[in-house]
KOLMAR-453641 format. One record per residue: x, y, z of N, C-alpha, C in turn. Coordinates in steps of 0.001 Angstrom, whole numbers, padded with zeros to 6 digits, always signed. Layout:
% residues N
XYZXYZXYZ;...
***
This chain:
% residues 312
+094869+111518+150959+095289+110351+150188+096529+109746+150846;+096588+108454+151057+097742+107838+151701+098965+107891+150811;+100148+107753+151468+101383+107733+150681+101920+106325+150475;+101234+105328+151045+101564+103915+150872+102926+103540+151452;+103508+104409+152299+104737+104047+152987+104405+103194+154211;+105352+102368+154640+105157+101545+155819+104308+100333+155523;+103749+099742+156557+102963+098513+156435+101486+098870+156493;+100743+098379+155526+099299+098632+155456+098560+097307+155567;+097464+097307+156277+096633+096113+156332+095969+095901+154981;+095584+094670+154712+094904+094363+153453+093616+095157+153323;+092903+095338+154423+091649+096106+154396+091891+097543+153954;+092957+098158+154499+093262+099544+154130+093709+099627+152677;+094515+098659+152235+094944+098657+150834+093746+098587+149894;+092786+097729+150208+091605+097603+149357+090753+098871+149399;+090728+099536+150571+089964+100771+150692+090456+101825+149704;+091769+101825+149454+092373+102820+148564+092811+102212+147223;+092125+101154+146802+092558+100457+145585+092489+101343+144344;+091609+102352+144329+091523+103242+143156+092777+104091+142999;+093592+104186+144063+094822+104971+144004+096059+104136+143694;+095867+102828+143527+097022+101992+143214+097620+102414+141872;+098936+102287+141717+099536+102543+140407+098982+101575+139366;+098775+102069+138160+098247+101251+137069+099373+100923+136105;+099555+099630+135816+100563+099219+134857+100069+099520+133451;+100877+100196+132674+100559+100486+131280+101412+099591+130398;+100758+098777+129598+101451+097829+128727+102089+098586+127562;+103427+098607+127459+104060+099400+126405+104189+098670+125073;+103734+097433+124990+103944+096638+123786+102910+096912+122706;+103400+096979+121493+102541+096948+120310+102896+095710+119508;+101892+095091+118936+102083+093894+118121+101751+094193+116665;+102540+093643+115762+102248+093624+114335+102006+092170+113950;+100870+091900+113322+100464+090513+113093+100209+090251+111615;+100750+089133+111130+100475+088663+109790+101005+089579+108711;+100315+089609+107564+100705+090451+106453+101173+089658+105254;+101771+090373+104321+102226+089798+103057+103668+090219+102829;+104580+089253+102891+105992+089507+102622+106430+088872+101303;+105469+088539+100479+105693+087741+099275+104939+086436+099409;+104637+086084+100638+103719+085003+100995+102915+085470+102200;+101838+084775+102486+100999+085145+103621+101736+084800+104918;+101862+085775+105794+102728+085657+106966+102008+085075+108187;+102711+084194+108903+102256+083745+110218+102853+084595+111333;+103905+085322+111053+104695+085954+112108+103923+087034+112863;+104104+087026+114179+103693+088122+115059+104979+088746+115593;+105090+090052+115540+106282+090736+116040+105872+091858+116987;+106807+092302+117820+106448+093304+118817+107529+094356+118976;+107101+095514+119473+107986+096607+119844+107545+097148+121196;+108444+097861+121857+108109+098677+123021+107870+100087+122498;+106634+100563+122561+106269+101833+121939+106985+103018+122587;+107377+102885+123837+108005+104004+124549+109454+104235+124159;+110061+103284+123437+111449+103415+122995+111468+103544+121479;+112613+103365+120876+112729+103170+119430+113598+101931+119198;+113496+101357+118008+114279+100167+117697+113506+099233+116795;+114156+098168+116400+113549+097210+115480+112599+096254+116196;+111657+095711+115452+110700+094745+115987+111384+093409+116263;+110830+092670+117228+111330+091346+117598+110242+090305+117395;+110655+089062+117244+109707+087966+117033+108925+087668+118301;+107622+087504+118169+106724+087199+119279+106265+085752+119225;+105915+085288+118038+105373+083954+117828+104668+083911+116485;+103694+083032+116340+103017+082852+115055+101507+082784+115214;+100798+083276+114203+099366+083061+114076+099089+081586+113811;+097828+081180+113930+097476+079789+113650+097601+079447+112173;+097583+080479+111311+097795+080291+109870+098307+081600+109299;+099113+081529+108249+099600+082732+107604+098472+083455+106887;+098330+084747+107176+097278+085493+106495+097574+086986+106480;+097089+087617+105426+097185+089061+105238+095786+089645+105265;+095713+090998+105261+094427+091707+105199+093511+091321+106349;+094097+091137+107533+093342+090808+108736+093137+092058+109583;+092422+091933+110686+092114+093067+111554+092295+092641+113002;+092458+093605+113902+092778+093257+115280+092163+094240+116260;+092106+093801+117528+091672+094623+118651+092332+094045+119892;+092352+094816+120977+093020+094299+122167+092522+094964+123435;+092696+094246+124542+092564+094781+125887+093976+094985+126437;+094108+095299+127727+095431+095405+128324+096148+094061+128351;+095368+092995+128335+095912+091650+128531+096060+090882+127219;+095076+090980+126363+094941+090044+125241+094734+090780+123927;+095354+090279+122881+095122+090775+121518+094405+089704+120718;+093437+090130+119911+092711+089209+119037+092882+089666+117589;+093068+088695+116706+093253+088958+115277+092209+088176+114509;+091463+088849+113629+090285+088255+113012+090336+088343+111494;+089769+087323+110840+089631+087319+109394+090956+087315+108667;+090917+087779+107439+092111+087843+106618+092058+086903+105429;+093178+086815+104741+093279+086054+103504+094463+085109+103589;+094197+083825+103485+095250+082810+103464+095538+082334+102041;+094946+082982+101071+094830+082544+099688+093382+082678+099289;+092510+082577+100281+091089+082931+100198+090692+083468+101561;+089564+084162+101612+089132+084791+102854+088771+083740+103898;+089046+084065+105178+088757+083153+106282+087957+083887+107358;+087358+083120+108266+086578+083718+109351+087215+083484+110720;+088418+082975+110763+089080+082594+112000+089411+083808+112865;+089318+083642+114190+089796+084622+115165+090835+083936+116053;+092016+084537+116178+093092+084061+117050+093255+085011+118223;+093964+084553+119263+094337+085474+120334+095702+085114+120914;+096332+086128+121513+097583+085955+122244+097506+086775+123528;+098361+086431+124492+098540+087235+125694+099692+088196+125433;+099421+089503+125497+100366+090513+125025+101664+090509+125819;+101606+090295+127136+102793+090410+127983+103769+089256+127802;+103312+088148+127248+104174+086994+127009+104495+086892+125532;+105325+085935+125181+105547+085624+123776+105107+084191+123532;+104716+083900+122318+104273+082556+122001+103288+082577+120860;+102896+081409+120423+102000+081285+119289+100549+081575+119678;+099770+082006+118699+098364+082311+118910+097546+081046+119107;+096409+081211+119777+095446+080133+119987+094109+080516+119360;+093299+079496+119086+091990+079732+118485+091065+080420+119473;+090364+081456+119025+089420+082213+119842+087987+081861+119474;+087703+081750+118187+086359+081510+117680+086301+081920+116225;+085142+082305+115757+084959+082646+114346+084104+083890+114179;+084371+084630+113107+083442+085634+112619+082232+084934+112015;+081153+085681+111759+079944+085071+111198+080137+084645+109757;+081110+085271+109070+081391+084904+107685+082859+085174+107400;+083344+084657+106301+084711+084962+105892+084840+086456+105627;+086013+087006+105942+086202+088447+105827+087664+088765+105585;+087909+089717+104705+089231+090271+104507+089072+091768+104221;+090167+092502+104370+090161+093949+104096+089177+094708+104984;+088933+094180+106191+088126+094901+107157+089006+095717+108088;+088431+096200+109187+089204+096966+110157+088643+096736+111555;+089531+096785+112557+089130+096502+113926+089512+097607+114889;+088779+097688+115983+089087+098605+117077+088373+098083+118304;+088321+098866+119387+087606+098401+120552+087965+099142+121809;+087457+098617+122931+087702+099166+124257+088497+098149+125062;+088580+098359+126371+089305+097421+127225+088575+096091+127373;+087313+096038+126979+086534+094806+127118+086039+094228+125796;+085737+095084+124827+085141+094623+123578+086045+094887+122380;+086115+093912+121480+086725+094121+120187+085665+094224+119114;+085754+095261+118251+084797+095477+117166+085490+095267+115826;+084811+094595+114904+085355+094319+113579+084341+094693+112508;+084722+095608+111615+083905+095867+110428+084427+094958+109329;+083602+094042+108841+084085+092906+108057+084670+093285+106710;+084270+094409+106120+084921+094849+104884+084482+094075+103668;+085282+093108+103273+085028+092353+102048+084764+090897+102402;+083544+090433+102165+083198+089023+102297+083149+088470+100871;+082014+088002+100401+081896+087682+098979+081753+088961+098162;+081311+090028+098831+081273+091378+098277+081476+092338+099438;+081560+093638+099165+081695+094602+100245+080487+094539+101178;+080743+094556+102489+079657+094532+103465+079882+095648+104486;+078795+096060+105142+078896+097080+106187+078754+096504+107583;+078788+095189+107697+078573+094484+108951+079656+094783+109985;+079230+095129+111211+080128+095235+112362+079774+094116+113329;+080795+093393+113789+080603+092344+114788+081493+092622+115992;+081196+091971+117108+082015+092205+118298+082275+090911+119049;+083347+090940+119828+083683+089864+120753+083962+090471+122122;+083801+089669+123154+084277+090026+124489+085686+089482+124608;+086674+090377+124703+088068+089981+124527+088532+089012+125609;+088031+089136+126838+088493+088299+127942+088022+086855+127839;+087002+086600+127031+086490+085245+126850+086905+084724+125489;+086428+083560+125128+086575+083057+123763+085184+082723+123238;+085063+082640+121927+083768+082335+121325+083588+083077+120021;+082510+082804+119344+082250+083415+118053+081802+084868+118192;+082029+085648+117151+081627+087046+117133+080105+087168+117043;+079594+088284+117561+078167+088577+117614+077887+089846+116816;+076723+089898+116172+076358+091079+115388+076260+092315+116280;+076849+093423+115830+076810+094699+116552+075875+095679+115855;+075947+095756+114529+075177+096706+113738+075846+096895+112402;+075618+098014+111753+076163+098259+110419+076842+099613+110341;+077917+099679+109551+078490+100967+109180+077527+101701+108264;+077757+103003+108069+076899+103777+107172+077166+103448+105716;+078269+102733+105436+078655+102433+104070+079305+101066+103983;+079260+100459+102809+079880+099145+102597+081325+099326+102144;+082136+099976+102950+083519+100283+102576+084447+099149+103007;+085270+098676+102085+086300+097683+102378+087669+098353+102297;+088711+097559+102489+090100+098032+102404+090378+099143+103421;+089719+099034+104580+089960+100012+105626+091331+099866+106256;+091895+098647+106178+093176+098341+106805+093061+098593+108305;+093954+099339+108916+093892+099622+110354+093340+101030+110595;+092320+101417+109854+091875+102816+109857+090841+103130+110921;+090520+102195+111801+089589+102467+112892+090366+102864+114144;+089821+103803+114910+090422+104262+116165+089334+104280+117233;+089750+104496+118490+088743+104500+119546+089195+105300+120749;+088223+105788+121490+088361+106247+122861+087800+105125+123733;+087806+105266+125057+087201+104201+125870+085713+103984+125613;+085030+104971+125049+083587+104829+124845+083155+104752+123387;+083944+105268+122477+083508+105431+121089+084497+104798+120101;+083969+104030+119152+084765+103493+118050+084483+104278+116792;+085554+104594+116043+085441+105422+114841+086052+104685+113657;+085292+104560+112577+085740+103896+111355+085891+104935+110255;+086972+104850+109479+087193+105894+108472+087620+105310+107134;+087287+106060+106079+087766+105772+104743+087349+104414+104213;+088067+103963+103194+087806+102683+102568+087546+102818+101082;+087035+101748+100512+086818+101667+099071+085450+101058+098818;+084663+101722+097970+083405+101139+097496+083595+100872+096006;+083277+101827+095163+083681+101731+093750+084897+102610+093509;+085116+103538+094435+086299+104376+094478+086652+104625+095940;+087784+105281+096172+088150+105668+097529+087092+106594+098107;+086861+106486+099427+085889+107351+100091+086558+108073+101260;+085922+109156+101713+086451+109925+102847+085521+109881+104053;+084636+108919+104072+083597+108815+105095+084198+108425+106449;+083774+109118+107505+084060+108721+108883+082724+108512+109593;+082593+107377+110305+081412+107202+111133+081793+106559+112458;+080858+106545+113408+081206+106123+114764+080085+105324+115407;+080477+104565+116437+079542+103804+117253+079907+103998+118728;+078960+103707+119600+079232+103628+121031+079554+102181+121347;+080790+101923+121813+081302+100558+121900+080501+099700+122871;+080070+100263+123999+079414+099466+125033+077999+099042+124661;+077422+099683+123640+076075+099324+123196+076183+098517+121908;+075064+098285+121273+075035+097774+119904+074143+098691+119090;+074320+098657+117768+073509+099512+116908+074301+099992+115713;+073617+100620+114790+074256+101082+113564+075123+102306+113810;+076120+102477+112947+077015+103625+113035+076303+104905+112607;+076857+106029+113050+076353+107368+112749+077443+108165+112055;+077060+109024+111138+078034+109852+110421+078805+110746+111385;+080123+110801+111211+081007+111618+112046+081506+112842+111294;+081888+112662+110028+082472+113728+109210+083260+113100+108075;+084284+113796+107608+085077+113315+106476+086569+113462+106753;+087363+112535+106199+088811+112702+106204+089188+113791+105195;+090433+114272+105287+090853+115392+104436+091008+114991+102978;+091255+113696+102723+091329+113189+101350+090616+111847+101292;+090102+111487+100129+089519+110160+099946+090659+109156+099842;+090559+108065+100605+091629+107069+100539+091227+105768+101225;+091939+104720+100878+091803+103434+101564+093206+102912+101877;+093258+101887+102721+094544+101289+103057+095388+102123+103990;+094749+102915+104859+095513+103721+105808+095549+103053+107179;+096395+103583+108066+096470+103107+109431+095921+104149+110376;+095547+103723+111582+095027+104637+112581+095693+104433+113927;+095819+105512+114686+096357+105466+116041+095583+106474+116876;+095400+106186+118174+094579+107103+118963+095014+107163+120417;+094742+108313+121019+094751+108479+122464+093311+108358+122931;+093059+108641+124186+091685+108596+124684+090818+109702+124099;+091456+110721+123500+090701+111872+122997+090862+112123+121504;+091959+111706+120912+092274+112078+119531+092614+110848+118688;+092100+110800+117469+092447+109762+116514+093212+110351+115342;+094257+109643+114898+095085+110079+113779+095055+108996+112704;+094819+109413+111452+094810+108502+110310+095992+108835+109415;+096763+107809+109002+097936+108059+108186+098048+107108+107016;+098621+107608+105906+098858+106789+104732+097626+106622+103873;+097670+105643+102978+096554+105368+102090+096955+105438+100633;+096013+105121+099769+096345+104983+098350+096453+106310+097621;+095924+107385+098184+096083+108712+097580+096724+109629+098606;+097640+110490+098186+098355+111360+099126+098867+110537+100302;+099646+109508+099984+099995+108461+100937+100788+108889+102140;+101400+110081+102138+102105+110514+103346+101232+111379+104243;+099980+111581+103874+099064+112439+104629+098691+111816+105967;+098731+112632+107024+098108+112292+108298+097095+113379+108644;+095933+112973+109113+094969+113935+109625+094378+113403+110914;+093701+114268+111670+093234+113853+112994+091843+114372+113279;+091212+113704+114245+089894+114084+114726+089918+114120+116256;+088977+114842+116840+088694+114754+118270+087548+113770+118421;+087819+112626+119058+086894+111499+119012+085559+111814+119683;+085557+112594+120756+084319+112870+121492+083367+113787+120750;+083873+114519+119746+083026+115409+118954+082744+114763+117609;+082129+115503+116717+082003+115101+115320+082521+116241+114454;+082854+115929+113202+083370+116948+112296+084444+116384+111399;+084896+117179+110474+085897+116742+109515+087292+116685+110134;+088124+115838+109584+089501+115706+110053+090328+116922+109656;+091370+117207+110455+092290+118323+110217+093692+117799+109952;+094489+118599+109284+095851+118193+108942+096685+117989+110207;+097442+116881+110238+098324+116580+111364+099794+116755+110980;+100175+116308+109808+101561+116328+109342+101737+115254+108285;+102963+114780+108118+103245+113808+107064+104051+112637+107591;+103791+111462+107023+104610+110287+107279+105972+110442+106607;+106923+109587+106982+108262+109642+106385+108282+109072+104977;+107260+108285+104618+107124+107761+103258+105649+107822+102884;+105273+107238+101775+103895+107377+101273+103259+106004+101065;+102989+105276+102147+102509+103900+101995+100988+103762+101965;+100517+102751+101271+099156+102272+101442+099245+100886+102091;+098132+100393+102605+098100+099125+103350+099087+099146+104510;+099141+100275+105212+099989+100452+106383+099192+100080+107629;+099864+099695+108694+099184+099380+109946+099523+100432+110984;+098606+100669+111925+098828+101673+112957+098236+101266+114290;+098884+101715+115363+098364+101534+116709+099036+102563+117610;+098856+102449+118935+099426+103446+119844+099560+102883+121242;+100233+103644+122106+100197+103368+123543+099394+104444+124271;+098563+105165+123532+097758+106235+124082+098453+107584+124086;+099768+107583+123957+100564+108810+123888+101250+108912+122538;+101880+107840+122152+102615+107768+120899+101864+106899+119902;+101733+107354+118671+101205+106531+117605+102337+105938+116800;+102212+104671+116409+103220+104024+115566+102547+103467+114315;+103238+103606+113198+102764+103109+111911+103849+102216+111323;+103461+101050+110817+104460+100118+110317+104083+099476+109002;+105108+099204+108179+104932+098465+106935+104219+099265+105871;+103516+098556+105003+102806+099183+103902+103495+098919+102578;+102991+099569+101568+103492+099391+100210+103585+100760+099547;+104759+101091+099021+104960+102316+098251+105162+101899+096809;+104220+102306+095952+104181+101797+094580+104065+100274+094674;+105014+099517+094130+104945+098052+094209+105912+097484+095242;+106521+098344+096045+107583+097919+096959+107063+097813+098388;+107181+096618+098983+106832+096434+100392+107807+097210+101270;+107304+097654+102411+108083+098486+103317+108320+097774+104656;+109485+098039+105269+109735+097538+106623+109827+098677+107638;+109498+099871+107225+109657+101071+108052+108617+101103+109172;+109079+101413+110414+108210+101780+111518+108492+103246+111843;+107453+104029+112020+107605+105453+112324+106616+105843+113419;+106882+106968+114079+106032+107323+115204+105725+108816+115236;+104656+109128+115969+104209+110500+116205+103840+110643+117676;+103767+111870+118161+103166+112171+119457+101741+112638+119190;+100758+111887+119655+099368+112088+119257+098826+113445+119700;+099244+113924+120869+098693+115170+121402+099156+116406+120662;+100239+116278+119885+100749+117406+119103+100379+117198+117641;+100876+118067+116784+100844+117835+115341+102269+117933+114823;+102518+117354+113657+103866+117379+113101+104149+116120+112315;+105299+116088+111674+105664+114955+110837+106139+113767+111670;+106028+112579+111094+106463+111359+111756+107987+111267+111799;+108486+110499+112751+109908+110279+112971+110209+108795+112866;+111393+108448+112373+111783+107040+112245+111841+106360+113606;+111288+105166+113688+111288+104370+114920+112251+103197+114813;+112234+102504+113680+113035+101305+113466+112462+100537+112291;+112611+099224+112319+112177+098407+111188+111466+097145+111647;+110529+096715+110830+109933+095401+111003+110960+094313+110696;+110635+093076+111047+111529+091951+110775+111746+091785+109282;+110704+092050+108495+110796+091951+107038+109856+092970+106419;+110099+093328+105165+109199+094234+104446+107837+093577+104311;+106774+094313+104621+105489+093686+104832+104368+094697+104593;+103271+094271+104004+102088+095117+103887+100843+094291+104176;+099719+094986+104368+098441+094340+104711+098553+093520+105991;+099395+093979+106927+099431+093424+108263+098495+094236+109152;+098348+093836+110394+097533+094594+111335+098335+094846+112601;+098007+095906+113317+098724+096261+114537+097733+096576+115650;+098149+096272+116878+097355+096601+118055+098273+096673+119260;+097772+097141+120392+098622+097257+121580+097787+097106+122841;+098482+096955+123969+097802+096805+125248+097536+098107+125951;+097681+099229+125250+097454+100544+125896+096997+101591+124901;+096208+101199+123922+095739+102133+122898+094659+103055+123471;+094171+103953+122634+093246+104985+123094+091920+104490+123626;+091536+103276+123273+090271+102743+123750+090335+102111+125117;+091534+102085+125707+091715+101418+127000+091803+102450+128113;
***
């Protein structure tokens, strides 16, 4: 293997392009939410450090209960509630700051769904349309355009919040609400299309939790019951989730994402009080969360994503 010292011809550089250093995007974005009104704000953190979130720009409209997915380059935010459910999809370039642009539309209005994806595809389980739905749709993140049907979840669970996680090949959806909280986990193969398959169960029935993942492990935190609970799965296998540790507080409608090493959870609601807390974990270990910093404002029903999550 070359050491890349000295002068190399372009031909030789291309010959060894698989050995080039890979830039890992350390940014995580928190988008939208409810601060007492439906939020337009997009904010960001550097996941590798600690500290408070900074302003990134604005969504095309203020909305809560939306969902997101991202590649290394681009983040997309879909659906949500502006006062009523919408089908809009926005996008931003993660490495820059600025306002979102129109990407396309979901097939129907959607709120309280959940999103995940790979480096190329974003997947959205629509959650609540006019009623609970099990519809999964997808977009090609590098392009723009309307979402396309992918298949169906095993259940019509809404209020998933940010509870979906992924490896580069597999998307996993967990929990939610039908007539009561559920503990269902199911999965899809991101590069194909088709209906989801049963994976196992979370340790408690809950909705409104956040998710964070590495390429191998997914962690689910928060929710409406046992709100400080975190549990984890090995994404490549199937089976029930295991105890990971506890969050620093007990929020529901919390958002979660990762840089593939560290998981971060932000916002949420404890009882009737909105939260501005950001906290983090090391995904490869188990243990309780640690304080990271604060969001710009207390906020719940926001969504989070990053340019280096477990699906990338």
